[in-house]
Every structure is written in C-alpha cells, then in structure tokens.
C-alpha positions, 0 to 999 in steps of 0.5 A: 764125729770122726776122732783122729790121732796126730803124731808129730815130734814138732809141736808147732806142726801138730798144733797147726794140724789139730787146728786145721782138722778141728775146723773140718769137724774132726775131733783131734788128739795129738802125740809128740813122740812114738811112745806117747802115741802108743800110750794114747791110742785106743779103739776110739780113734778112726784114723792116725796121721803118723810122722815117720821121722821122729827121735827114739821111736820113729813112725815105722816102729810105731806102725809095726806095733800098732799093726800087731793088734789093730787095723786102724787106718794110718796115713804117713806124714813124711818130709822126705821123698824117700822111696824106701821109707814109703815102701817100708811104711806101706809094707808094714800096713800104712794105708797111704802117705803124704809128703811134707809140706802138703796142701791142706785140701789134699790132706783133708781129701786123703783123710776123707777118702780113707774114712769113706772106705772104712764106713762099712755100714754105709757101704753095705747099704749102698751096695745091697744088690752086690753079694755080701759074701764071696768064696774062692777055694777055701777063702771066704770074704764077708763084706758086711763083717769086713772079715776074711777066712781061709779054711776057717782061719781068720786072716788079718788084713788092713782096711786097704788090703781088704778093699783090694781083695774085695775089688778083685772078687767083685770083678769075678776073675777079670783083669783089673788095671792098676789105674782102676785099683788106685782110683777105686781103692786109694781114691787117687790117680795111679802114678807108676813110680809111687808103687802104692797099689803094687805094695798093697797087692804084694802084702795081700799075696804074702798074707793069703795062704797057699790054695788047696787047688794049687793055683796062684791067687793073683797074677800080674799081667804086664802092661794090663794089671792084675788078675785074681784067679777064680778057677783053672779057666782063668789061670791060663790068661 
C-alpha cells in the first residue's frame, strides 16, 4: 500500500482528499502547514500532494527544503493558474502539478502515473531486454539502482529528471519529440504553454556537469524536439 502525505492549509480540503485517496486504497496522512509537513515527513512516504499557497511557509519553501535531502515524488496543488508558480515549482524539483478545483479521476490518474514511474523493481523486470547501464563520456546511468554519476561523482536527480535522462539514453542519440517525452515520462499529452517537460529538461541541463569532450549534453531542435548528444557524429544535427 502506497503512503501519501497531503499538505493543505484548508482542513476541509485535506480531509476530503484524505477520504478520496483512502477509498482508492492509499494510506494517507495530512499536514495543515509547511512546518508540520516537514516535521511529519520521513522516507516511508511514497508521494506528497503539496499545496503552494499556504501562510508562514508556502509550498515552494517546503519543496526547496525537501529537495535538499530527498527525491520523493511531489505533485503541487494550486488554486492559481499562475505560470510563474508552476515554473518555479518545477524548477525546484516538483514532478507535476494540478490546478484546483481538479477532477478526482484526473488527480488519481496523475498520482498513479507518477507512482508507476518510481516502481523501479517492476520497471527492471519488465525491461530485462534493455541495458541496465548506459555510459556517455564520463556519465554513468544505472537503471536498476536509479543512480547517475559523472566522473564517479553522484548527481542528485528527481525521479522525473532521471526518467527524462533515461529516455534520452534509450533513444541512442536520436531526436525525441516533446510529445513523446511528455507522454512517456509525464504520462500526459504535451501542451506547449504548460512548459512542464521543457522545465524538467532545463533542470537536467543545469545538473549535468560540463563534458570532458567539450560537447553539449542536450540540443534543442526547433519544431522537432530534443537531441541527447552521444558523440561528435550527432553533435552536428
């Protein structure tokens, strides 16, 4: 049974969410402010639903503190269709966001999609025919351990960032569209104005150190998508 932490300063919303999620088979705990969320959080939680707009300590501050130590999946809940809040949240390491008021089925679908991406043992069993390790330059990705190293130094990635990098490497230096990335990594149709997948790719660019061969890691190809540069032969695409 997956364990979720619901963080919302409105006790009624937190209670309704808890009831909905428990009916879906989740174990749920709630927190009504940012400080309480940080005090309650431990590694037994599989996912956090985190409200952005809270007094004293908002969801962005909570996420910032969590991401300094943990990679637990986080979905932001926000009542504001505010591009700035969404982008900042994604840049801080949120895996997804959903706007209030939301459709119950959409929320459950988002949660399940994100949890599926973190069930690495199942992923490995289902993809035994695929390589369990990828190496480019001094970058080493281990699928089974969900780990990434560059020159033997560990790189801290969120689950979504890891999946984006894995998808790049699985495609072996071929162009991959934003639609494909969004559908296979985020589990939803790509919406240009939402920019979710672009922010995750941008975060990945920032976290990957400069290559020893001087090549870029990721190229953006207008109207086509992204290209992860494997070697000099596809740096000129």
